[in-house]
N, C-alpha and C positions, 0 to 999 in steps of 0.2 A: 518761884518755890525752890528750897535748897534741895539738893541731891541727897537722898537717904542712903546710907551704905550699909545699913543693917550689921553694925559692927559686932554685936554680941554673937550673932550666928556665924559671921565670918571667922572671928576668932576662935570659936568653938571647933569650927572645921579645921581650921589651920592646926590648932592644939592637937587635935585627933590624929592628923597626919604626923606630926612631929612626935607624939606619943608612940606611934607604931614605929617610926624610924629610930627609937631609942636603941642604942647598941651599935648603930652603923658608924663608919668612920668618917671624921671631919665634917665638911659642910653638909653631908648627906643627912646627918643627925640634927643639924642646928638651923638650917635655913629652909624655909618651906619649899621654895622653888626647886631646890635639888632633892630634897626629901620626898616630895610628891613623885617625882620620877623613880626614885629608888624604891619606893614602895610599890608603885605600879609593876616594876620589874620583879621585885621580890615576889609579889603575889602570883605573877604569872609563872614564875619558876616552880613555886611551891605547888600550884595546881598541877603543872606538867609533871613534876617529880613524884607527886603522889601516884600517879599512873605508872610512871617508870619504876618506882620501888616494887610494885606489885610483880612486873615483869621480871625484875632482877631476882627477887626472892624465888619465884617459880624456876628460873634457870638454875639457881643454886640447889634447890630441892631436887631437881631432875639430875644433876650432876652427882649429888651425894647417893641417890638411889642407883643410878647407873654404876658408880664405882663399887658399890656393895653387891650388885648383880654380878657384874663381871668377875669380881673376886671369887663368886661361886659358880662361875661357869655359865651364865646365862645373859642374854642382852636385856637392856632396859625395855625395849618394845615388846618383847616376848613376855618379859615378866608381867608388864602392865596388861597384855593381852590375856594372860592366865588368870590375873587377879579380876579382871573384868568377867571372864568366864566362870569364875568360882563364886561370883555375886559379892566380892568384898566391897564394902562401902568406905574404905580408908582413902583419904585424899593424899596428895602428894607431900603436904607439910607434915602429916603423921608419919607416913612412911620414911621420910628423910630422917626424922627424929629417931624412929625406930632403928633404922639403919646405922645410925651414928652410936646410939646409947645401949641398944640391946640387941646383941648379935643373935642370941638363940631365938628370939621372937621373930626377928626378920628371916632366919632359916626356916622357921615354922611357916611363914607366909610364902616362902619361896618354894617349899615342897607343895603346899597347898595349890600354888599358881601352876606348878609343873604337873600335878594331877589333873588339874582342870584342863591343861592343854593336852594331855594324853587322852582324856575322855572326849574332848573335842575332836581330836585327830580319829579316834576310833569311830565316833558317830558318823564322821564324814565319810569314812571308808565303807561303813555299812550301809 
């Protein structure tokens, strides 16, 4: 009995890999053997870097908020503590955008945080 290679399915599978490798340089986009390896690495890196991107953006937002806070005489951690005490629901992404684009709104939030810290401090003393 002759060996069955299942040529249509194999060709389709190889074509799918080569289509994913479109845009890669040299043999990585032309030859199945090299394209398969390049695709595996690319998918691994894209999965990993989707996680890294979230981390990097959070660091950027914190740096922006911290810079705006220190320009107004308060540290980032005290500002965030005051916002939590005041019951604010704004996340770091929105706070960073406000800090960069709308200084008056950020000053309002800063005053609100400082007032909440003061009331927290007096409640602790009493």
